[in-house]
Every structure is written in structure tokens, then in C-alpha cells.
C-alpha positions as CSV (number, residue, x, y, z in Angstrom):
1,M,10.7,14.8,26.4
2,T,10.1,11.4,27.9
3,T,10.6,8.1,26.2
4,P,7.4,6.0,26.0
5,S,7.4,2.8,28.1
6,S,8.2,-0.4,26.3
7,D,4.5,-1.3,26.3
8,S,3.0,1.8,24.6
9,V,0.4,1.9,21.9
10,Y,0.8,4.5,19.3
11,Q,-2.1,6.0,17.4
12,L,-0.9,7.1,14.0
13,H,-2.6,9.2,11.4
14,I,-1.4,8.4,7.9
15,R,-2.3,10.6,5.0
16,L,-1.3,10.2,1.3
17,A,0.2,13.5,0.4
18,Y,-1.0,15.8,-2.4
19,I,-4.4,14.0,-2.9
20,E,-7.7,15.7,-2.4
21,P,-10.1,14.6,-1.1
22,P,-7.7,13.0,1.2
23,I,-6.9,9.3,1.4
24,W,-6.1,8.6,5.0
25,R,-6.0,5.9,7.8
26,R,-5.8,6.0,11.6
27,I,-4.1,3.0,13.1
28,A,-3.0,1.7,16.6
29,V,0.3,-0.1,16.8
30,S,2.8,-1.1,19.4
31,G,5.7,1.3,19.9
32,Q,7.9,-1.8,20.0
33,I,7.5,-2.6,16.3
34,T,10.4,-2.1,13.9
35,L,10.0,0.3,11.0
36,F,10.1,-2.8,8.7
37,N,7.0,-4.1,10.6
38,L,5.4,-0.7,10.3
39,H,6.1,-0.8,6.5
40,Q,4.3,-4.2,6.3
41,M,1.3,-2.8,8.2
42,L,1.2,0.3,6.1
43,Q,1.1,-1.8,3.0
44,V,-2.0,-3.5,4.4
45,V,-3.9,-0.5,5.7
46,M,-3.3,1.6,2.7
47,G,-4.0,-1.1,0.2
48,W,-0.6,-1.3,-1.5
49,E,0.8,-4.7,-2.7
50,N,4.4,-4.4,-1.6
51,Y,5.8,-4.4,-5.2
52,H,8.2,-1.5,-4.8
53,L,11.0,0.0,-2.7
54,H,10.2,2.2,0.3
55,E,11.8,4.4,2.9
56,F,11.0,6.3,6.1
57,I,12.3,9.9,6.3
58,V,12.7,11.2,9.8
59,G,14.2,14.7,9.7
60,T,17.4,14.1,7.6
61,A,17.7,10.4,8.4
62,R,16.5,7.8,6.0
63,Y,15.5,4.2,7.0
64,G,14.9,1.3,4.6
65,E,16.5,-1.7,3.1
66,P,20.3,-0.9,3.1
67,D,21.8,-0.9,-0.4
68,P,25.4,0.2,-1.0
69,E,24.3,1.9,-4.2
70,Y,22.0,4.4,-2.4
71,E,23.5,7.8,-1.6
72,P,23.3,8.8,1.1
73,P,23.1,5.3,2.6
74,M,19.9,4.2,4.4
75,K,19.8,3.0,8.0
76,N,18.4,-0.5,8.4
77,H,14.7,-0.3,9.1
78,R,14.8,-3.8,10.6
79,R,16.9,-2.5,13.5
80,V,14.9,0.6,14.5
81,K,11.8,0.7,16.5
82,L,8.9,3.1,16.1
83,Q,9.3,4.5,19.6
84,A,13.0,5.4,18.8
85,I,12.0,7.8,16.0
86,A,8.7,9.1,17.3
87,R,9.1,9.8,21.0
88,E,6.1,12.0,21.6
89,K,2.6,13.0,20.6
90,G,2.7,15.3,17.6
91,A,5.9,13.7,16.1
92,N,5.7,13.3,12.4
93,F,7.7,11.5,9.6
94,I,7.3,10.4,6.0
95,Y,6.8,7.0,4.5
96,E,7.6,6.9,0.8
97,Y,6.5,4.0,-1.3
98,D,7.4,3.3,-4.9
99,F,10.1,5.7,-5.8
100,G,8.9,5.9,-9.4
101,D,5.4,6.9,-8.6
102,G,6.5,8.7,-5.4
103,W,3.7,8.0,-3.0
104,R,4.5,10.1,0.1
105,H,2.6,9.3,3.3
106,E,2.6,11.9,6.0
107,I,2.5,10.1,9.4
108,T,1.7,11.9,12.6
109,V,1.7,10.5,16.1
110,E,-1.8,11.4,17.5
111,D,-1.5,9.7,20.8
112,I,0.7,7.4,22.9
113,E,-0.8,5.5,25.7
114,P,0.1,2.5,27.9
115,M,-0.8,-0.9,26.5
116,T,-3.5,-2.8,28.3
117,Q,-4.5,-6.4,28.0
118,E,-7.8,-5.4,26.2
119,M,-6.0,-3.6,23.4
120,I,-5.7,-5.3,20.0
121,V,-2.8,-4.1,17.9
122,P,-2.2,-3.6,15.1
123,R,-5.6,-2.3,14.4
124,C,-7.1,0.2,11.9
125,L,-9.4,2.6,13.7
126,D,-10.7,4.7,10.8
127,G,-9.9,6.0,7.3
128,A,-11.3,7.2,4.1
129,R,-11.1,6.3,0.4
130,A,-9.3,3.6,-1.5
131,C,-5.6,3.7,-2.2
132,P,-4.6,4.4,-5.9
133,P,-3.9,1.2,-7.9
134,E,-0.2,0.1,-8.0
135,D,1.7,1.5,-11.0
136,C,-0.9,4.1,-12.0
137,G,1.8,6.8,-12.6
138,G,1.9,8.8,-9.4
139,I,-0.4,11.8,-8.7
140,G,-0.7,12.8,-12.4
141,G,-1.5,9.2,-13.5
142,Y,-4.0,8.8,-10.6
143,T,-5.7,12.0,-11.5
144,H,-6.0,10.9,-15.1
145,L,-7.3,7.5,-14.1
146,L,-10.0,9.1,-12.0
147,E,-11.1,11.4,-14.8
148,A,-11.3,8.5,-17.2
149,L,-13.3,6.3,-14.8
150,R,-15.8,9.1,-14.1
151,D,-16.5,9.8,-17.7
152,R,-17.9,6.9,-19.8
153,R,-17.2,9.0,-22.9
154,H,-13.6,9.5,-22.1
155,P,-11.5,7.9,-24.9
156,E,-9.6,5.7,-22.4
157,H,-12.6,4.8,-20.1
158,K,-12.9,1.2,-21.2
159,E,-9.2,0.5,-21.3
160,L,-8.5,2.1,-17.8
161,R,-11.6,0.5,-16.3
162,A,-10.3,-2.9,-17.4
163,W,-6.8,-2.1,-16.2
164,A,-8.0,-0.9,-12.7
165,G,-10.5,-3.7,-12.5
166,K,-14.3,-3.5,-12.7
167,H,-14.6,-3.4,-8.9
168,Y,-12.1,-0.6,-8.2
169,D,-13.9,2.3,-6.5
170,P,-11.8,5.2,-5.4
171,E,-14.3,6.0,-2.6
172,L,-14.4,2.6,-1.1
173,F,-13.0,2.1,2.4
174,S,-13.6,-1.1,4.4
175,L,-12.5,-1.0,8.0
176,Q,-13.5,-4.7,8.4
177,A,-11.5,-5.8,5.4
178,I,-8.4,-4.0,6.6
179,N,-8.6,-5.3,10.1
180,S,-9.1,-8.9,8.8
181,A,-5.9,-8.5,6.7
182,L,-4.0,-7.0,9.7
183,G,-5.0,-10.0,11.7
184,V,-3.0,-12.2,9.4
185,I,0.3,-10.3,10.2
186,R,-0.2,-10.0,13.9
């Protein structure tokens, strides 16, 4: 196994676990970014609002914001680079966001290539479907929300439509909007 050079671009596939049809993104990022920076990018590309705690799970190691009350303790995600935890194509790890709702993102390294001057990172390359709204109640709450939004006769349709917002569309994915938002954090 070889360690990627310091100027490598990682192509990552991110899939929100346990949801069908899948909600996923494909992004290009520098291998030099810290896991904290990756967290910030994942918030943008997935459509989360960074209201909750998160962690990266790599094998048995956990990375996040260290807190003496967590057992076992987390390693500091501000001190670990992506290339240190994902050294080769095919490597995978978990990003969990919102421990209450339990949104698990399965991340796979699809490719690692040398950085060129023409490359723009971070960048979203592709994806499908909108992220669930914050605080919708995990997989079960999201499923219930979708059922209510699809059926105008559902007893909670009006209430949940108002809660989710009149423009929330679970099928919407805008590559341009995501890349515009990523441009702000470059």
C-alpha cells in the first residue's frame, strides 16, 4: 500500500445509508484536508445545516470533537487528514451526523489522482435526491414525512408540508447550487 502524494485529489462517493432510492453525492477533495474540513464539506454537499454533533468511524477508531464525557474518547478530527485514514482506492469509512436521528453516510474512495493546476477542489461531481430535512426523526421520521407529503389526504399532510417548507422536494438535486455553496468554503 502506497501513501498518496501530498497533492492528491480524492474522488469520494457518499451515500446516506438505509434510504431507497439512494441519496448520494460524488465529490472531489484534496487528500490534505482535515476530517473537520471534510465534515464542513459534507454538510454543504448533503444539504445539512450543521446543527448537530458528528463523528467519523474508521474501523474501530472514532474522530470528532473531543469531549471527556464520550466513551471511548474520540480522536481530534482537526488533527487528522483524509489521506491518513484513506490511503488507497476502495477504502471506506462512515460519517455519522446527528446522533439522535443517526444519519450514517457510507463513504468510499473511488479514485486518487495527482492534483493538477486545472483541478478545482472541493467540487461536487454528481449526486441524486435531496437530503432529509434536519430533525425529521431519522429513517422512520423521514419515511413518514415522505408518505405524508405524497398523499394530500394524509391527516398530517398540511402540517408536515408547512414544517418541511413548501419548496422541499425530496427528488431535487442541484449540482450548480452545491458547487456555488462549496465555492464559499474553498
